[in-house]
N, CA, C and O of each residue as an XYZ file, in Angstrom:
120
protein
N      88.552     93.821     81.659
C      89.404     94.366     82.285
C      89.036     95.530     82.743
O      88.593     95.420     83.886
N      89.030     96.274     82.464
C      88.405     97.746     82.422
C      87.457     97.924     84.028
O      87.683     98.645     85.001
N      86.325     96.899     83.749
C      85.236     96.809     85.257
C      86.241     96.610     86.117
O      86.769     97.500     86.784
N      86.659     94.951     86.134
C      87.300     94.363     86.828
C      89.011     95.627     87.565
O      89.825     95.164     88.364
N      89.088     96.846     87.109
C      89.899     97.228     87.724
C      89.074     98.287     88.308
O      89.480     98.731     89.382
N      88.150     98.713     87.890
C      87.040     99.704     88.582
C      86.197     99.232     89.830
O      85.582     99.996     90.573
N      86.250     98.044     89.933
C      85.858     96.912     91.071
C      86.374     97.251     92.260
O      85.946     97.622     93.353
N      87.790     96.940     91.570
C      89.135     96.710     92.727
C      89.368     97.845     93.149
O      89.917     97.729     94.244
N      89.184     99.427     92.727
C      89.245    100.651     92.939
C      88.050    100.526     94.042
O      88.372    100.303     95.209
N      86.859    100.647     93.737
C      85.844    100.843     94.848
C      86.136    100.195     95.714
O      86.268    100.844     96.752
N      86.426     98.517     95.861
C      86.462     97.890     96.763
C      88.107     98.374     97.869
O      88.288     98.205     99.075
N      88.954     98.936     96.903
C      89.963     99.073     97.933
C      89.358    100.618     98.828
O      89.301    100.718    100.054
N      89.086    101.357     98.144
C      88.485    102.421     98.959
C      87.534    102.156    100.016
O      87.558    102.892    101.001
N      86.449    100.921     99.931
C      86.173    100.895    100.839
C      86.572    100.085    101.710
O      85.714     99.907    102.575
N      87.744     99.364    101.903
C      88.319     98.787    102.739
C      89.355     99.855    103.627
O      89.869     99.595    104.715
N      89.492    101.023    102.903
C      90.423    102.132    103.595
C      89.422    102.617    104.383
O      89.653    102.974    105.538
N      88.083    102.684    103.779
C      87.330    103.657    104.547
C      87.106    103.255    106.065
O      87.028    103.930    107.092
N      87.030    101.861    105.803
C      86.667    100.801    106.725
C      87.554    100.876    107.727
O      87.197    101.276    108.835
N      88.991    100.453    107.433
C      89.882    100.459    108.554
C      89.846    102.064    108.878
O      89.702    102.284    110.081
N      89.918    102.894    108.291
C      90.346    104.240    109.037
C      88.601    104.618    109.856
O      88.650    105.412    110.795
N      87.632    104.228    109.593
C      86.566    104.497    110.482
C      86.908    103.489    112.177
O      86.558    103.947    113.264
N      87.553    102.262    112.041
C      87.741    101.163    113.063
C      89.131    102.018    113.980
O      89.255    102.193    115.192
N      90.024    102.419    112.852
C      90.942    103.304    113.886
C      90.342    104.312    114.737
O      90.445    104.446    115.956
N      89.609    105.091    113.774
C      89.049    106.508    114.736
C      87.966    106.135    115.788
O      87.658    106.662    116.857
N      87.548    105.172    115.202
C      86.512    104.433    116.828
C      87.527    104.038    117.986
O      87.507    104.147    119.212
N      88.226    103.642    117.257
C      89.271    102.587    118.435
C      89.897    104.331    118.977
O      89.341    104.838    119.951
N      90.602    104.811    118.536
C      91.742    105.542    119.354
C      92.476    106.903    117.768
O      92.956    106.747    116.645
N      92.086    108.254    118.786
C      91.966    108.898    117.276
C      93.725    109.170    117.121
O      93.972    109.905    116.164
N      94.873    108.737    117.838
C      96.115    108.409    117.900
C      96.470    108.045    116.600
O      96.003    107.045    116.055
N      97.221    108.751    116.107
C      97.740    108.256    114.632
C      98.602    106.765    114.298
O      98.945    106.494    113.147
């Protein structure tokens, strides 16, 4: 269960970074 939590946390972080990168490349407006 603990391993799953860490994996989910890493996956969430990657998703946020990817979405943030896409937003930055598409437009710097918040």
